[in-house]
N, C-alpha and C positions, 0 to 999 in steps of 0.2 A: 236387327239381327244377330248375334253372337252364338259361336258353336260353343257349346259345353261336354267335357267328357270326365270321367269316375271310373277307379278302378282299385278292388284290394281281392289278394291272389295272391300264390305262388310266385307267377311272374315281375320279373322287373317293371313295377311299375312305369319307368321314366317311355318307354318300349313300349310299351302298350296303350299311353297317353298320347304319343307323337303321330302312332298309326292314326287312331281316332281323331284325332287333329287334322289329320289329311283329307282324313274325307270329308270334312268339316268343314274347312278352309274357304269354302264358296259363302259362309255364315257370315266371314268377317275377315279384314286383310288390313287393317288398321293394328295391330299390334297380337303377342299371342305369348304364354306363362303356363308353365305346370308345377305345383308346387309335391313334394313325397316328404312324407313320412323316412328318414334317413333312423330306426330304429331310437332313436333319440330328442331328435328334437325334427322339424318342418326347414325344407331347402327349398325357396323356389325361386325361381329365374323365370325375369320380364323382360320381354324386349319392343320396340316399337317396330312396328313395318310386319310381313310376312313371316307367316312361319318358319318359310327357310331362314331366316335370319336367329329364331327360337333356335335351330337344329344346330347350326354355327357354333352358337354360344354352348348349347350342354356338349356340344363335341368336347369341347376342350375346360367345361367347370359340367359334366359328368352330374347328374343326381341319384343314389343309390336306395333301391327301398319299395318296401311293395302293395302300400296304400300311396293314391294320388289323384292330384285332380287339376284338369287342364282347360287352356278356354281362347279360341280364336274371337277378333274382338273386331265390329261393324261398330265402327266413333254414334254416339247419341247425347249421353250428358259428356263435357270436357273431351278435349282435342287430342288427334293419336299423340302417344307419349310412353315411356315405359312406367312415367308417376301413375297415369289412370289404367293400364295393362292389370288385367285377372290372372291369375287370383289378388285377393285384397288378404289382408293379414293381418287382424286388430288383435291384441292379446291374445295371441296364441289359437285366434280363431278365424280360418280361413275362408271366403267363399268363393265360387263363379255366381257368376248370376248370366240368362238370353232374359230380354224385355226394358221393362220401361219401370221406377215405382213414383209414381204421379203426386206423390204428395214427399216427396225425397225432400225438400227446400225448409217443409215446415218441422221435419224429422230431423233433419241436418242442424237447423237454429235451436233445434231444442236439446239436443242432445253437446251442443255448442255451450250452449249455458252452462249444462252440468260438468265443463272442463276437458269434454273430448274433443281432441286435436285430428283431423282430419291431412290426411299424404294425399289425395286427388280432388279430382275434380267429379267425379262419378256420382249418379244416382245409388251405382249401388253399392259403396263403401258403405252408407246408411245402415244395411243389413249385419254387417259386420259389426259395426255399433254397439245396434243392438241387443244381436244374440253377447255379445259379451258383457254387454252388461249384465241381460238377466243371468249368464253361469256367473255370476258375484254371488248370488243368489241362490241357484236352482240347483251347481255340479254337477248338471245332466244335460247333454246337448240336444237331446231328442224333448223336454219337457224347456228348455230354453225356446228353442224354437218353434213350439207349438203357441208359446206365451206372445212372440215377437211376431206370426205372421197376422192377429188379425187389425194390427197395425198396417200393412202393407197395403196402400190402393195402387191396380196399375195389373198388370200383365206380366207375370215371372214365373222362370222355371232357375229354381237357386241348390246348389250342391254346397254345404260344408262340411267341414272340417273341423277339427277339435286336437290342441297337442295332447293335453290329460284323455282323451278317450280315442288315441291315434288306432284303432279296428276299426273304426266307425265312420260313417260317412251317412249325411243325413241329405235326402233330394226331397224338394218339395212344389211346387208349383200350382199357378194362377192361371189358364190359359195356353203358355207356349204346351210342346209338347217334351217330356220329359220321357226315354225308355230305359226299358230292367234288363238287362241282361243277367242268366243265372249260367255260369257252368260249374266245371268240377271244380269243388274247391275256389273258387274265386267269383265272384261280382263283378258288374258293369254299368254306370249309367252314360245317359247320352243324351244330347238335344235329338238326336235324329238315325233311327234304324240305321242307313248307314255308318256313320260309326261303328258299329257292332258286329255288318254282317260277316268279317272275317270268324 
């Protein structure tokens, strides 16, 4: 079980993401991270441990922007560590994930044979690689995601961002909940309503 949150709007994404993750911390204490688009590129900050560790890191290395995703992790595949913390980032594609990709080993073996290099031990990173691979020919995030979904087995809720479409987040699920919040000139997505209540 993990917590995921995403934001697009006029506020500073870092603050919105942290507030949401604080309400989701019960879903994972092993690591946490955020990724924010700063107007030019993704800025990612991750760390092992509880959310308080991430807050400390962001105080000294803040990320500024109005679009972002965040995650708090309960480790299932791969030990608690910074390299296994989400968001994962592969060739400009970033994901946060709650759930389990049951066929991740087969997919990972296939991707490695094609030349993919994995940075983590998680099942989640496979999804970022698959979407990145599709984007080499599709050039549209939603279309790439729709091509990847049939390949995934298991229960999952996933939020995806891509540097080439920085004002777009794509959320999809099979099993675990995802909640969408629509505000004035802003949108939110989270794995639990608690993150969005304020």
